C-alpha positions in Angstrom: -11.8 14.9 -27.1 -9.9 11.7 -26.2 -11.9 9.0 -24.5 -9.4 6.7 -22.7 -9.8 3.0 -22.2 -8.4 3.3 -18.7 -8.3 6.6 -16.7 -5.5 6.2 -14.2 -5.2 10.0 -13.9 -8.7 10.4 -12.4 -8.3 7.2 -10.3 -5.0 8.3 -8.8 -5.9 12.0 -8.3 -4.2 14.5 -6.0 -6.3 13.6 -3.0 -5.6 9.8 -3.4 -1.9 10.5 -3.9 -1.7 12.5 -0.7 -3.4 9.7 1.4 -1.2 7.0 -0.3 2.0 8.9 0.4 1.0 9.2 4.1 0.7 5.4 4.2 3.9 4.8 2.3 5.7 7.1 4.7 4.3 5.2 7.7 5.5 1.9 6.2 9.0 3.3 5.7 9.1 4.7 9.2 7.9 1.4 10.7 10.2 -0.7 8.5 7.3 -3.1 7.8 7.7 -4.0 4.2 6.3 -7.4 3.4 3.3 -8.1 5.6 1.9 -5.6 8.1 -1.2 -4.0 9.6 -2.7 -3.1 6.3 -2.6 -6.7 5.1 -4.6 -7.7 8.2 -7.0 -4.7 7.8 -7.6 -5.4 4.1 -8.2 -9.1 4.6 -10.7 -8.4 7.3 -12.6 -5.7 5.4 -12.6 -7.4 2.0 -13.9 -10.7 3.3 -16.7 -8.8 5.1 -17.5 -6.9 1.9 -17.7 -10.1 -0.1 -19.6 -11.9 2.6 -17.1 -14.6 3.2 -15.2 -15.8 6.3 -11.5 -15.5 5.2 -9.5 -13.5 2.7 -5.9 -14.4 2.0 -3.8 -11.9 0.2 -1.2 -13.3 -2.2 1.3 -11.8 -4.6 -0.9 -11.8 -7.7 -4.0 -13.3 -9.3 -2.2 -16.1 -11.1 -0.6 -17.2 -7.8 -4.1 -17.2 -6.3 -5.2 -19.7 -8.8 -2.1 -21.9 -8.5 -2.2 -21.9 -4.7 -5.9 -22.7 -4.7 -5.3 -25.7 -7.0 -2.5 -26.9 -4.6 -4.7 -26.3 -1.6 -7.5 -28.6 -2.9 -4.9 -31.3 -3.7 -4.5 -31.1 -7.5 -1.4 -33.0 -8.5 0.6 -33.9 -11.5 -1.5 -35.6 -14.2 -4.9 -34.5 -12.8 -7.4 -33.1 -15.2 -8.8 -29.6 -14.6 -11.6 -28.1 -16.7 -11.6 -24.5 -17.8 -13.7 -22.4 -20.3 -12.3 -21.8 -23.7 -12.5 -18.1 -23.4 -10.3 -16.7 -20.6 -7.0 -15.1 -19.9 -4.0 -17.4 -20.4 -3.2 -17.3 -16.7 -6.2 -19.7 -16.0 -4.6 -22.4 -18.0 -1.1 -21.4 -16.9 -1.9 -22.1 -13.3 -3.2 -25.5 -14.1 -0.1 -26.4 -16.0 2.2 -25.0 -13.4 0.9 -27.4 -10.8 1.5 -30.3 -13.2 -2.1 -30.9 -14.1 -3.7 -31.0 -17.6 -6.3 -28.4 -18.8 -9.5 -29.8 -20.4 -11.4 -27.3 -22.5 -15.1 -26.6 -21.7 -17.0 -24.7 -24.4 -18.7 -21.4 -23.8 -22.1 -20.0 -24.4 -22.0 -18.2 -27.7 -24.0 -15.3 -26.4 -21.9 -14.5 -23.3 -18.5 -16.2 -23.6 -19.1 -17.7 -20.1 -18.7 -21.4 -19.3 -21.6 -23.5 -20.8 -23.2 -25.9 -18.3 -24.2 -28.3 -21.1 -20.7 -28.5 -22.3 -19.4 -28.9 -18.8 -21.8 -31.8 -18.2 -20.6 -33.6 -21.3 -16.9 -33.0 -20.5 -17.5 -34.1 -16.9 -19.0 -37.3 -18.2 -16.2 -38.0 -20.7 -13.2 -36.9 -18.6 -12.3 -37.7 -15.0 -12.0 -34.0 -13.9 -10.7 -33.4 -10.4 -11.5 -29.7 -10.5 -13.1 -27.0 -12.7 -12.4 -23.3 -12.9 -15.4 -21.3 -14.1 -14.4 -17.7 -15.1 -16.4 -14.6 -14.5 -15.2 -13.2 -17.8 -15.4 -9.4 -18.5 -17.0 -9.2 -15.0 -20.1 -11.1 -16.1 -21.0 -13.7 -13.4 -20.8 -17.3 -14.6 -23.8 -19.6 -14.1 -22.3 -21.0 -10.8 -25.4 -22.7 -9.4 -25.6 -24.9 -12.6 -21.9 -25.6 -12.5 -22.2 -26.6 -8.8 -25.0 -29.1 -9.6 -22.9 -30.8 -12.3 -19.7 -30.7 -10.2 -21.5 -32.3 -7.2 -22.8 -35.1 -9.4 -19.2 -35.9 -10.5 -17.3 -35.1 -7.3 -15.5 -32.2 -8.9 -14.0 -29.3 -6.9 -14.7 -25.7 -8.0 -12.4 -22.7 -8.0 -14.0 -19.6 -9.3 -11.7 -17.2 -11.3 -13.0 -13.8 -10.3 -10.0 -11.8 -11.6 -12.4 -9.4 -13.4 -15.4 -9.7 -11.1 -14.9 -7.6 -8.0 -18.3 -5.8 -7.9 -20.2 -8.5 -9.6 -23.2 -10.3 -8.0 -24.8 -13.8 -8.3 -28.3 -12.4 -7.9 -30.2 -9.5 -9.5 -31.1 -8.2 -6.0 -27.3 -7.7 -5.4 -27.5 -9.5 -2.1 -24.8 -12.1 -2.9 -21.5 -10.7 -4.3 -19.2 -13.0 -6.3 -17.1 -14.6 -3.6 -19.8 -15.1 -1.1 -20.4 -18.8 -1.9 -18.9 -22.0 -0.7 -16.2 -22.3 -3.3 -12.6 -21.1 -3.4 -12.7 -17.7 -5.2 -9.6 -16.0 -6.6 -9.2 -12.3 -7.4 -6.6 -10.2 -9.2 -5.8 -6.7 -8.1 -3.6 -5.9 -11.1 -3.6 -2.1 -11.8 -6.3 -2.2 -14.5 -8.8 -4.0 -12.2 -11.9 -2.5 -10.5 -10.0 -2.7 -7.2 -6.4 -2.2 -8.1 -3.0 -2.2 -6.5 -0.2 0.0 -7.9 1.6 -3.2 -8.8 0.7 -6.9 -8.5 -1.5 -8.4 -5.9 -4.2 -11.0 -5.6 -6.4 -12.8 -3.0 -8.3 -16.0 -2.3 -11.6 -16.2 -0.5 -12.7 -19.2 1.5 -15.4 -19.9 4.1 -13.4 -22.8 5.6 -11.0 -22.1 8.5 -8.8 -25.2 7.8 -8.5 -24.2 4.2 -7.5 -20.7 5.2 -4.7 -22.0 7.4 -3.5 -24.2 4.5 -3.4 -21.3 2.1 -1.6 -19.1 4.7 1.1 -21.8 4.8 1.3 -22.3 1.0 1.7 -18.6 0.4 4.6 -18.4 2.8 7.1 -21.3 2.0 5.0 -23.9 3.8 5.6 -22.3 7.2 3.3 -23.4 10.0 2.9 -26.9 8.4 5.0 -30.0 8.7 4.0 -31.5 5.4 3.5 -28.7 2.9 6.0 -27.3 0.4 4.8 -23.8 -0.3 6.1 -20.8 -2.2 6.9 -17.1 -1.8 3.6 -15.4 -2.6 3.3 -12.8 0.2 1.6 -9.6 -0.7 3.9 -6.7 0.2 2.7 -4.1 2.7 2.7 -1.2 0.2 0.2 -3.0 -2.1 -2.0 -3.9 0.9 -1.9 -0.3 2.1 -3.0 1.0 -1.3 -5.7 -1.7 -1.6 -7.1 -1.0 1.8 -7.2 2.8 0.9 -9.0 2.1 -2.3 -11.5 -0.3 -0.7 -13.1 2.6 1.1 -14.4 4.1 -2.2 -14.7 0.8 -4.1 -18.5 0.3 -3.9 -19.1 3.9 -5.1 -16.8 3.5 -8.1 -18.5 0.2 -9.0 -21.9 1.9 -8.9 -20.5 4.5 -11.2 -19.4 1.8 -13.6 -22.9 0.4 -13.6 -24.2 3.9 -14.5 -21.8 4.0 -17.4 -23.1 0.7 -18.6 -26.7 2.0 -18.4 -25.8 4.9 -20.6 -24.2 2.5 -23.1 -27.4 0.4 -23.2 -29.4 3.6 -23.6 -27.4 5.0 -26.5 -26.6 1.7 -28.3 -30.0 0.3 -28.3 -29.9 0.0 -32.1 -27.2 -2.6 -31.9 -28.7 -4.5 -28.9 -27.6 -7.8 -30.5 -24.0 -6.9 -29.9 -24.5 -5.9 -26.2 -24.4 -8.3 -23.2 -27.8 -9.6 -22.2 -29.7 -6.9 -20.3 -30.0 -9.2 -17.2 -26.2 -8.5 -16.6 -26.9 -4.8 -16.0 -27.4 -5.5 -12.3 -25.1 -8.5 -12.1 -21.8 -7.5 -13.8 -18.9 -5.8 -12.2 -18.5 -3.9 -15.5 -14.8 -4.4 -15.5 -15.1 -4.4 -19.2 -17.9 -3.5 -21.6 -17.8 -6.1 -24.4 -19.4 -5.8 -27.8 -19.9 -9.2 -29.6 -19.5 -8.5 -33.4 -20.4 -10.7 -36.3 -16.9 -11.4 -37.5 -13.2 -10.8 -36.8 -13.2 -8.5 -39.8 -16.0 -6.3 -38.5 -14.3 -6.1 -35.1 -11.0 -5.0 -36.7 -12.8 -2.4 -38.8 -14.8 -1.0 -35.8 -11.6 -1.0 -33.7 -9.8 1.1 -36.4 -12.7 3.5 -36.7 -12.8 4.1 -32.9 -9.0 4.5 -32.6 -9.0 7.0 -35.4 -11.6 9.0 -33.4 -9.3 8.9 -30.3 -11.5 6.4 -28.5 -9.7 3.7 -26.5 -10.8 0.2 -27.2 -9.3 -3.3 -27.2 -10.1 -6.8 -28.5 -10.8 -9.5 -25.8 -9.9 -12.3 -26.6 -8.2 -12.8 -30.0 -7.6 -16.5 -29.4 -9.5 -19.1 -27.5 -7.5 -21.3 -25.1 -7.5 -24.2 -27.6 -6.0 -21.9 -30.3 -3.0 -20.9 -28.1 0.1 -22.7 -29.5 1.2 -23.8 -26.0 -2.2 -25.5 -25.4 -2.9 -27.0 -28.8 -2.4 -30.7 -27.7 -5.0 -30.6 -24.9 -8.5 -31.9 -25.3 -12.1 -31.0 -24.6 -14.9 -29.0 -26.3 -14.0 -25.8 -28.2 -16.4 -25.0 -31.1 -18.2 -21.9 -29.7 -15.0 -20.6 -28.1 -13.1 -20.7 -31.3 -15.9 -19.1 -33.2 -16.2 -16.3 -30.7 -12.4 -15.6 -30.4 -11.4 -12.4 -32.0 -14.9 -11.1 -32.3 -15.3 -9.2 -29.0 -14.3 -5.5 -28.8 -14.4 -3.8 -25.4 -15.3 -0.2 -25.1 -14.0 2.4 -22.6 -15.3 1.5 -19.2 -14.1 3.6 -16.3 -16.1 5.1 -13.3 -15.2 8.6 -14.6 -16.8 8.6 -18.1 -19.4 11.3 -18.5 -22.4 11.2 -20.9 -20.7 13.4 -23.4 -17.8 10.9 -23.8 -20.2 8.0 -24.0 -22.2 9.8 -26.7 -19.0 10.2 -28.7 -18.4 6.5 -28.4 -22.0 5.6 -29.3 -22.2 8.0 -32.2 -19.1 6.6 -33.8 -20.3 3.1 -33.4 -23.7 3.9 -34.9 -22.1 5.8 -37.9 -19.9 2.8 -38.4 -22.9 0.4 -38.7 -24.9 2.9 -40.8 -22.0 3.1 -43.3 -21.6 -0.7 -43.3 -25.4 -1.2 -44.0 -25.2 1.3 -46.9 -22.1 -0.4 -48.4 -23.7 -3.9 -48.2 -26.9 -2.5 -49.8 -25.0 -1.0 -52.7 -23.0 -4.3 -53.2 -26.3 -6.2 -53.4 -27.7 -3.8 -56.0 
């Protein structure tokens, strides 16, 4: 039995394909290719679902970050903070607007931005903005970040590329994206809510900011003083996203149920699991195991792959270890220690308990063997 890391076959089943083809046919018949009715429908429904006032679709998640930085006035030479553990696009967007990334260390237990490190960095560097990242789908400590940012007059852009379906509170009343900050999303095909190509979005509760972003994503049109870019979401991707949105909350709930089963069957290695408080908070885009060393991660990855279990390391390098970023400053100790030690397990809404047991049994056997080997070496 193969346990896939992603399960596109189940996601894009026959019923979905039929509905998608109907929408694609309509788009072809109407000759409405770049922006159209499904863009408007998705923006309205997504902003409502995330409890925010405005959703602006853009071409991809990286553009969402870059446009957000431009929208808040980040210019060449400005300093922008980001956590040391994130996908390269977070830093890339900062550099692409001419700004300079400043590393903020992460919590060693979660990989999320560390408020204490942010406070120190904010005191030592004149940051104009900070981009906390909801990594793996775990919500970052936004309220603490907001307190520090307010003290130093620092703007916040939340990178929620992996966090559709995550919540700020355990009562699940406030989804990520429902606050006062600009929040960016990616709808890359592997995400919880996914296009069949590239797409992204920005959420804002400010009408003036929404108008500015609309102009920036479309060559600066509608403004006399903005130079924008071409970052319009094409109508096909909007149609697919709007179709998937109808089932999105159900699939996110199924992801949470998968996470519960992992917690149940991997209780023996609780130290490697995300803190249990995240069970109700995370989007469960990924299910990360934090291992004691890079070598253990590589060995476990090999064991699972040999058993036909999909898995992947996230992230093998911290931002400060990336060759293109080596000359930038900030705090990096925990991020560099954590890099390469996280292995993500299969996490799709379609995993059954039999598949999860196979994953868990292989992990437990791996650690039992490792314990025996270490014991024998000590003897």
